[in-house]
N, C-alpha and C positions, 0 to 999 in steps of 0.2 A: 269478545274473546279474540284473542289473536290467532293468527293462522300458524299452524305448526309447519315450520319450514323443513322440518326433517322428513315430511311426507313427500316433498318434491323430489323428483328424480334427479340424482346427482347433486342434491343440495342447492339447486338453482331454482330461483323463482321464475315463473313464466312472465312474459311480457305484459300480459293482461291481468296481472295479479292485483292491481290497484295501488301498487307502490311506485314511487318515482324511479326512473331507471338509475341503476348504480353506475357511478363514474368509474371508468376504467383507468386504472393506474398504469403508468408506463413502467416497464421493467427496467428502464435505463436511468432512473433517478426520480427526483421530486417533480411534481407537476410544474409546468412552465408558469412563471410569474405573469401577473396581469399587467400589461403596459397600457398607459393612456394612449388613446388614438392620437397620432401626430396632428399638430395644428397646421393650418395652411401656411405656406411660405410667406404670404403677404402679412399674416398676423405676427409671425416671428420677427420680421423686419421692423414692424412698428414698435414692438416691445423693446427691441435692441436699441432703436433710436431714442426711445423714452428713457431707458436706463442710462444711456450715454449722456443724455441731456441732464439727467439728475446728477450724475457724477461730475460733469463740467460745472454745474451750478454750485455743488458742494465744494469743489476745488477753488472756485472763485471766492466763495465765502471764506474759506480757510486762508487764502492768500490775502484777502482784504483785512482779515483779523490779524494776520501776521504783520502786515504793513502798519496797521494801527498800533500794534504793540511796539514795533520798532520806533515809530514816531513818538510814542509815549515815553519809551525808555530814553530816547534822545532828549526829549523835553525835560525829563527828570534829571538827566545827567547835566544839562546846561544849568538848570536851577541849582543843583547841588554845587556845580563849579562856581557859579556866582556867589552862592552863600559862603562857600569855603574861601573864595578869593577875598570877598569883602570882610569876612571875619578875620582872615589873616592880615589883611591890610589895616583893619581897625586895631587888631592886636599889635601889629608892628608900630603903628603910629603911637598907640598908647604906650607900648614898650619903649619906644625911642624917647618919648616925653618922660616916662618913668625913669629910664636910665639916665637921661640928661639931668633930671631933678636930683638924682643921687650924686652925679659927678659934680654938680654945683656945690655940694656940701664939703667937698675936699679942698684943702688948702694947698696950693701949688707954689713951691719955693725951690729955686735952683739950689743945688748942694753947696755952691760957693757964694751964696747970697747971705749967709749967716754972719752975724757980728763976730769979730775975732778979738780975743784978748789974751794976755799972757799971765793973768792973775785969777786965782780962785776967790770966791766970796768967803768971808769969815765964817759964815754958817757951814759951808762945806768943809773948811779946815777943822772947825771944832767937832763936827760929826765924824770926820775921819779919825781924829785923835781918840774919840770915845770908842769907835769901832776897834781901833788897834788895841786899846786897853782891854776891851772885852775879849778879843780873839787871842791875845798874847803871842809869843813867839820870840825868836832871836832878833836882837836889834843889830842892824847892819849900819855901821857908821861910814864905811867906805865901800859901797857896793860896786861890783864890776859893771861895766857898761854892757847894756843889752846888745847882742848881735842880731841884726835884722835878717830877714830872709834873703836868699841869693836869687834875686829877680822875681818878677811878678808873672804868674802863669795865667794863660787864658786859652780858650778854644771857641771857635765860631758857633758851635752847636750848643753851647752851654751859656745860659744867662744867669748871672748872680745878682740877686736883689737883697740888699741889707735891710732887715727889719729891725728897727730901733724902738725900744720902749722907754719912754721918759715919764716921770711923775711930776708934771708941771701943768698948771691950768692954762698957761699961755704958751705961745710958740717961741718963747725966748730960749736961749741956750741953757742947758741944764745937764746934769750927769745922766748918762744912759744906763738905766737899770737892766735892760735886756738888749743883747746884740745877737741876732740870729741871721746867718747867711742862708738864704733860700736859693738852691741851685736847681734850675730847670733844664733838663737834657732833652732837646728837641728830637734827637735820634731815637732814644729809648723810651721817651715819654715818661720819664721817672723824675722823682723829686728827692733831693737830699738836703738835709738841714743840719747846719753845724752852729752850735752856740759857743760864743766866746765868753769866758769868765770875765766879769767886770773888773776883778781885782788883779788881772794879769799884768805883770810888770813889763812895760814895753818901752821901746826906743821911739820917742816922739820926733818926727822929722820937722825941719823948718817949714813954716807955713805963712805965706803972705808977709814976709819980712820979719817974722818973729821966730825966736829960737826957744826951745824947751828942753828941760832936763828929762831924764827917764822917769816915768811914773806910771800909775795904774791906768788901764785902758779906759775906764769909765769917764775919766776926766777929759778925754779928747773932744767929746761932744760939748762939754761945758766951755772949753777953750775956743772952739771954732765951728760948732754945729756939725751938720751932716758932712760937709766937705772935708773938714779936718779929721773926723772920725773915719771916713772912708780911706783917706790917704794913710792914716795910722795903721789901719788893718791891712791894707795892701802892702805897706812898708814892712810890717812885722810878720805877717802870715803868708805873703807871697801869692795872693789870689786877686784877680781882677774883679772889681765891683762895678756893675753897670748902672744900677739905680738904687735909690733908697726909699723906704717907706717908714715914716715915723708915726708911732701910735702913742697917743696921750693916755696913760693909764688912769688919769683922774676921772675919765669918763667911763671906765670899765663897769662900775656898778650899774649904770643905765643899761648897758649891753646885756649884762648877766640877768638883770631883772626882766628884760624883754623876752628872754628865753625861759623864764620861770625858774631861774637858779641852775646850778651845775652840781653834779655829784663829785665829791672829793673824798679821798681816804686820808684821814688825819692820823698822824702818830700821836703818842701821848704827849711828847714835848710840844708839838704844834698846837694841840688842843689846849694844853695848859697855858701857852703863850697867848692864844687868842682869848681865852677866858680872862686873862689878866688885863686884856685891852677892853673888857666889858662885854664880850660876846658869850653866848651860851652854846658850847660845843662839847663833843665827846670824842674819844679815840675810836676810830673806825670810819666806815663810809657813811656819809650824810650829804644832804643837799645844802649848799651854801648859796646865799643870795648876795646882792651887790657889795655892800660894805664888808661883809664877812669874807667874801672871796678876794677882794682887794687887799684886806689885811693879811690874808693867807699868803698872797703873792709878795707882800712887803716884809714877811718874816726874814730877819737877817741875823739876829744875835744868838740863836740857839744852836747853830751849827755852821757849816762852811758856806763859802760862796758857791761851791759846786752844788750843794743841796738847794740853795736858793734858786739857782738857774734851773734845776730840775723842777722846782715848784712852778716856775713860770711856764715851762713846757707842759707840765701837768694841767695847768689852768687853761692853756690854749687848746690842748687836746680835749678837755672836758667841754669847752665852749663849742668846738666843732661837733662833738658827739651830741650835745643838746640841740644843736641846729638841725641835725638830721631828722629829728622827730617833731620839729616845730611846725605850726600851721603857717600858711602864707602870710597872714596878718602879723604873726610874731616875727617871721623872717623879714618882712617889709620894715617893721619897726627897728629890728636889729641892724639891718643894712643901713638905715638912716643914721642910727647912732654911731655905727662904726665909721661911716664916711665922714661924719662930722668930727671925728677924733683922729683923722689921718692928715698927715702932711707929706708931700712927695714931690719929686722932680719929674715924674712920669706924666706925659701928656694924656689928654682924653683918648686919643686914638691908641696909644700904647696900652692904657688900662683896658679899653674895650677889646683889643686884640688879645691881651693876656687873659682876660676873663673868658673869652670865647674858646681859646685854646686849652683852658684849664679842664674842660670836659674830657678831653683825651687823656689828661694826666690823672684825673680822678679814677679812671679805670684801673690804674696801677697803684692806687693809694695804699693798698695793703703792703706793697713792697717798698714804701717810703722808708728811708734810713735817716736816723738822727743820732748825732754824736756831739760831745762837748769837748772843747779844747781850751787850755791844755787838759788832758785827760787825768782822771784821778790817779794819784800815785806818781805823776810825772812832774810835780811841782812841790816846792817847799814854801810854807807860810813864814814870812819874815816881816819885820817892822823897819821900814826905810823912810826917813824924813817924817817920822811920826804918823806913818800910814801903814796899815797891814796890806801886804801885797803877796801875790802868788808868783814866785820866781821859778822859771822853767828854762830849759834849753831851747831857746826860740828857734834856731835853725832846724833842730830835730822836730819840734812841734809844727813848724811851717811845712816841712816835708810830709808829715802825717796828714795835714789839712789838704795839701795838694793831691796826695794819693787818694784821699777819700773823695774829693770832688771830681778829679779828672782821671783817676785810676781805672 
């Protein structure tokens, strides 16, 4: 039974009550905390030295690891450098050999090394007569002499390259089906292209001791090759031409097939004409392959020379579009085919430099301008010397060409 504390006097239990003594609380706050008894000074010094030694050892290990990582990174960097260096060197060597192999496919001929004649073949004369009968028009028995341009214009930052398309399996003289002047502006990094109508009635200058009467522009290449064609364009349109590139259209089917065909939108008349040639086409957008695309470019009798030139431009644009989405293998085959169908007076170094600089021009490809001269509505179709020709005000047309290229 417990003791009744209420019986104690004052509620306090006596010292000899059998209970442990009650701890007296301080009236000034909680009881003081228990603190461990301090260690001897000698023990504290030994512990401090031990902790410092452990810290120094850990620091040394960290520094050693840091140095190891630095050496490892340097080693990896050197390995990566040599891998990249030898990879680039290998690619460069392969690229040089690859590029050189493509350049070897190009035919190099000076513009003035072509054969010169003052007579057209009978086949050309007969075909021109047939074309004139097909096109119709007023017959001019005493045509006025063509007035040439007032001087030849040039600027140092503009390079003009004449792109000539002929339909001949050899590199002999023939009529030029396409004449496009490609103007490269090194200041603005822009490209302008102007096509010259093959039927344009021009003043033919004297060339290498031979004289010529006024006639259509396409015959200049047949008379004297690239050199005479260049001089005739300079003489009539008043623009300086720096180089020429001749493309043999007879090889175009191979190029187009390498790209897997090209997309062309055909009109009803174009489709009907192609079907008469043995092809199976329809009016509207479709994919044309080698021979079909070449036949499309050759269409001549259903409309004007202006439309024919437009078809050439359409085909070239379609080829460029198809090339953008082609694989390396297709591009490689295409470049080989294109190089084998090129004749030019540009050297290897000129071609390489031009190709390298083209990357900067491609950034502004969307701003490329293209026009045809003489422009539609500025010429009259007439029959002169049994040939259908486009008669225009040549000085006015030359001024328009100069403003377009140099303006």
